[in-house]
N, C-alpha and C positions, 0 to 999 in steps of 0.2 A: 364652572362650579369651583370657584376659588374661595367663596365665602362659606363659612359654617352655617348650616341651615338646621336649626332645631325646630321641630314641628310636631303637631298632634294630628291624629287621623280623624276624618269624618266617619262615624259609624251610624248606620241606619239614618243617614241624612242629617245627623246632629254632630256638631263639633265637640270633641272631647276637650276638657279644660286643660289649659297649660298649667302644669303643676310640677312638683319635684319628683313625683313617682314616674316609673318607666312605662306603665301600662298605656299603650296607644301612642307613645312618643317615639320619634326617630330622630337621629342626629346624622346629618349628611355632611361629609367633608369632601375635599378634592380626591381623597384616596379610599374612603370607606363609608359604610352606612351601618349604624348601630341602632337596634330596636329592642323590643322586649325579648330578653333571653337569647339574643343572637347578635353576631357581628359578621359583616360581609366586607371583604377587601376587593377593590376593583382591580382586576388583572388586565382589563382592556377597557379603554374609554375613547369613544369616537364622537366628536362634536358634529351633529348633523344640521344644526341651525344655531342662531344666536342664543337660544335659550333651551335647546334640546340636545340630550346626549344618549348614545347607545352604549350600554354598559354590560360587561361580562364580569361576574363576581364569583368568588369562592366564599362560602359562608360556613359558619359553625355555631352550634348552640345545643345545649342539653345533650352533649355527648355525640352529636351527629355532625356530618359534613355534607354539603350539597353545593351545586352550581346554580346560578341564576343569570338569565339573560333579561335585560330590562331596557326600557326607554323612559327617561326621566325628563320632564319638562318643568321649568320654573317660570311662572308668570306672576310678577309682583311678589306677593306674600303667599302664593299658592303653588304647591308642588304636586304634580301628577306622576305617579309611578306605575307604569304598566310592566308586568313581569311574567316570565314563564319559568317555572321551576318544577322539576320532577314531574313533567307532563301536565302541570296545572297552570292555567293562565289566570291572571287577576289584575285588577286596577285598584289602587288606593289613592285617595286625595288627601293632602295634608295642608294645614295652615300654619304659617310661621308663628312661633312664640317669641316675641321680642328678640333683640340681638344681643 
């Protein structure tokens, strides 16, 4: 994860458009992930295959702080983000928006 990855999420099977607004967009760098009204800093990063990482993050947004455990996989222009935070699990799929 050395490359900056700016992407938009699939919602209800549809890809959000790549635009300048932040709704549905995430920016992934080697040290952090930023999305709509939040920022997460990676405090532990473990490479588990050529394109998959296990991440532990501390996050903040809208006056709150929380921790996230996740597994992130990058395949071509698609990123899959499996996370567990505050007892809730979820998966988001993102498509890269230009470089």
